[in-house]
N, C-alpha and C positions, 0 to 999 in steps of 0.2 A: 443445612447447606454448607458445603465446605468453602472456606475463604481461600481464594486463589489469587496469586499476584504475579506480575512480571517482575523478575528480579535481576535480569541481565539482558543487554542488547548489544549487538555488534554488527557492523556492516562492512562489506568490501567497498573500495572506492567505486563511485559511479563513473564509468568511462565509456567513450564512444565505441571502443573496440578492444578486445583482449586477444592475446595470442593463444590462450588456453583452449581446451576442448569444450564441447557443449554440455558436458555433464557437471560443470560447476565446481569440480574438486579443487582446482587451483584457487578459486575465490573463497571456498568454504573453509578450507583448513585454517587460514589465519583467523577467521571469525570464531571458530571453535576454540582455538588456542587462546584468543583474547578472553573469551568467556571463562574458560577454565582458570586462567591466571587471575582474573578480576574477582571471581567468586570463591577461589581457593578450593576448587573441586577437580575431579578427574572424570573421564567419560564413564567410569564405573558408577559414579553417583547419579547418572541420568537413567531414570527407570523407563522412560518412554520417549521415542523419537518420532517426529512427524514432519513431512516435507511437502512443499508445494512447488510444482514445476509443470512443464508441458513437453511430452515426447515429440509432439508435432513441431513445436518451436525449435527443439533441439535437433530435429531431423534424424532421430535415431530411436529405435525401439528400446524401451526400458532404460532410458537415460537416468531415471530416478534410482534405479538399482545400482548403476555404475557410480552414481554420486555417493553411495554409501562408502566408497573407498575413502572418502574424507573422514569417516568415523573410525574405520579400522575394523579388523576381523575379530579381535579379542578385546573384551569378553563379548559373547553373543548379545544381540540387542533385541528389544521389543520395538518394532518399527511399523509405521503406516505412511500412506502417501495420498495426496489429493491432486487431481489434475486441475488445479485452480491456483490463484494467488495464495501464497503461504499464510495470509490472514485467515483463510478458511482451514488451513492445517492447524493454526492456533486454536480455532474453535473446536476442532476434533480433540486436540490435546487437552483443552479446558474440560471437555466432557469426560475424558479419561480420568482426569484428576478429580472431577466431581464424583465419580463412582467410588473413590477411595482406594482403588486398586494400586495407584502409585502416588508418590508425593512430589516427584520432579519430572519435568518433561523439557525437551529441547526441540524447538520448532525452527525450521530453516526453509528458505526459498532461494531459487536461483534462476537466472535466465540470461542467455547469450543472444540478445536481440539482433546483434550485428551479423549473425550467421546467414541471414536471409533478408529479403525485402519485407520489413515488418508491416508496412502499410498494406501490402497485398496479402500477406499471411493472415492478418486479422480479418480479411474478408471471408475466410473459411469458417468463422464463428457465426455468420449470418444465416438467415433462413435458406436451407439448401435447395429449395425448389423455386422460390420467387426472387430472392435477392442475391445470393451468392453467385449464381450464374452470370450476373451482370458485372461482377468483379468491381464493385465500388470500394475504393480504398478507404482506410480509416480516417484519413484527413478530409476526404470529400464528404463523408457522412457527418463528420463533426462540423464541417462548414455549413451543412444544411441546418444543423441544430443551432449554430451560432446565428445564422441569418434569421431563423424563426424568432429567436429572442430579440434581435435588433428590430425586426418588423413589428413585434408585439410591444416595443417600447420598454422592455425589461432591462436592457443594457445597451451600451454603444461601444464603438471601437476604442474610445478613450478609457472607459471603465475597464475594458479588457486589458489595455496596455498598462494601466495602473496596477493590475494584478501581477503582470509580468515584472514590472519594475520592483515591486515590493518583494516578490519571491527571490529574484536574483540578488537583491541586497541582503536577504536573510539566509542565503545559501549556507548549508552546513559544511564542515571542513573538508569532506570528501565528495562534495557535489561535482557533477560534471560541468555545470555552468554556474558562474557567479559574477559579481561585479555590479557597477552602477550603470543603469541605462537612462537615456534621455527620452521622455515620452514623445516630444515633438519629432525627434528623429525617427522613432519607431513608427509613428503614424505616416511617415513618408516612404516607408519601405514597401516593396512589392508584395502582393498577395501570393500565397501558395495554394490556397483553396478558399476563394472569396466567401466570407470576409476575414478569413484567418491569414495572419502573417506568421513568419517564422517564430516570433517571440510568443505567439499565442499557443504554440504547440510544444509538448514535452519532447525532448530529444530522444533519439534511439540510443538505448543505454544497455551496457552489460553490467551486471552486478549480482550481489548475493547478500543475504542478511540472516541473522539468527537471533532467537529470543529464548531465554530460559524462564519457565514457569515453575512455581513451587506453591505448595499448599500449607496453610496454617503456620505452625511453629517452625517448620522447615524454611519457609519463606523469610521469617524474621531472623533466622540464624544466618541466612545468606546475604541479606541486604538490610541496612539500617532503616531505609525508607522504601519499602516495597511499594509498587504501584498496584493496589488492590483492584481487581476487576469487579466493579459493583454491578455491572450489567453488560450483556452482549447479545446481539440479535443480528440475523441476516435475513433479508427479504428480496423478492425479485419483482420487476415489472414485466409487462408483455414484451417479447422480442419483436413483435410486429410494430414497426415504426408508425404505421397509420392508426394504431389502436391506442396511442398514448400521446399526451402533450409533451413534446420533446423539450420544452422550456422548463419543465419541472422534473423532480425525481421523487415521486411519492414513496417508493420503497425505502429510499435513504432517510427521508423524514420520519416515516413510521418506525423504522428500525431505531432511529435516534430517540424517538419518544419512548419506545419500549425499553431501550437500554438505559435511559436516564431516569426511568421511573416517572416520566412526565415532567421532570425538572430540568429542562434545557436552560432555563435562566441562570442556573448555578454553574454552568460551564465556563471555566476561566480561559481555556485554551483548546484549540481544535487543530488536529492534523488531518487534512482532507486529501484524499486520493483523487486529484483532478488533473488529468493529462492535458486539458485545454483551459485557457484562462476563463472562458465563459462558463465552464463546468464548475469552477471554484465559486463563481457568482451564484450559480444555481444552488450549490450545497451550503454556502454560507448564509443564504437568505433567511433561514430559520434559526440561526444562531444569534445569541444576544450581541448587541453592538459593542459590549465591553469585552467580548472574547477576542483573544489574540489568535489570528488565523495563520497557520503554516509558519511558525517561527523557524522551522528548519529549511524553508524554501519550497517545501512540497515536491510534487513530481515534476514540476516545470524546470527544476534544476537537475533532474536525474530520474529516469523512469525505467528501471530494470523490470522487465516483464516477470511476473510471478514472485517478485520480491518487494515491489514498491508499496503494496498494501501493508505487508508485514512491517516495513520500515516506518510507516505512519504510526503504527502501534508502538514501535520501539522509540521513536522520537518523542511521542507524547508521554510515554512512561518515563523517559529520561528527565522530563520536567518535574515529575514527582520525586525521582531519585535525588535531584539537586535542590529540592525545596522551593523551586521558583513558581510552582503551581500546586494547588491542592486538589483540584478536580478537573480532569481533562477528558476530551473526546477524541477518538481515533476512528477514521473511516477508511474503508477499502472498497474498491469497485472491481467488477469483472464484467465481461460481455460488452456489447456495443452501447455507447451513449448512456452510461450510468444505468444499465439495465439491472445488474445485480449489485447489491450493496450490503456491506457488513459494518456495524458500528459497535465499538466497545467504549465503555465509560470506565475510567479508572480514577482512584482517589488515594490520597495519603491519609494514614490514620496514626 
């Protein structure tokens, strides 16, 4: 088996709205340039490219093709794309490196969520026969999930607010939201989808990010402390809301167990893709109490569609780069209410 590591990570600022086009070029070019400069490479050194985005979100056909303008026409490239969060593009790139066909890959994701009404757009990912025709927006169905957990005694409004306070305080330098919040004041604010308040929900965000993967000695030549991917797995739960317990995420847990080789107790830090406060509580329930959760602030401080999951991998890897952690977990989700989940475990060696 080939040793593969994350060796570089860059992201565009998380912002409420950009003036750029929906193909992400304006956000991606600075990310690529940062990676080239940081790693001392050029685009000719990248042997495989893979992206994650959504033509439906972009409102244009083949937006991922026009995004290649950010790469440039020369030299010709070996490229692929997934209609998912770019964390799944990273999985495809990881497979490509595992084959031994290439030694380097650049993965990127982008999304201009502000171009439409995101909460309604996300209704189109629901069951097309029984649920989508009702047009339940993403905030409303998340409210049902949060209420189920409260009624089951698994969490309460204060525990949810504590998640929001911690993440805002931890916000990374280019986050959309940051600062210190007061729990008592938060609990007095109005509901937007009972029991969810504004602080419980990730903001609508435009953004992009990119990661460079490399194998073996090539990784060691590019980064002093590569973040070696020791395990990666992605699994799904039923899309039928009535067929699963919404207060748990079995596919996330099982993916984490497989990716960690059954050793979740050794996880020092976790970056969790949780667009709602109660979802972070669901995902962190099976992690050790000693693990630091979302030191970047997570998606509650910026949630660019189709890039946020990749960002979780990048932020977790960055803790290996700087030596602040030795074994980390990164999680990405897609679909409604934590239906699809990908988990990567990385370590320093």
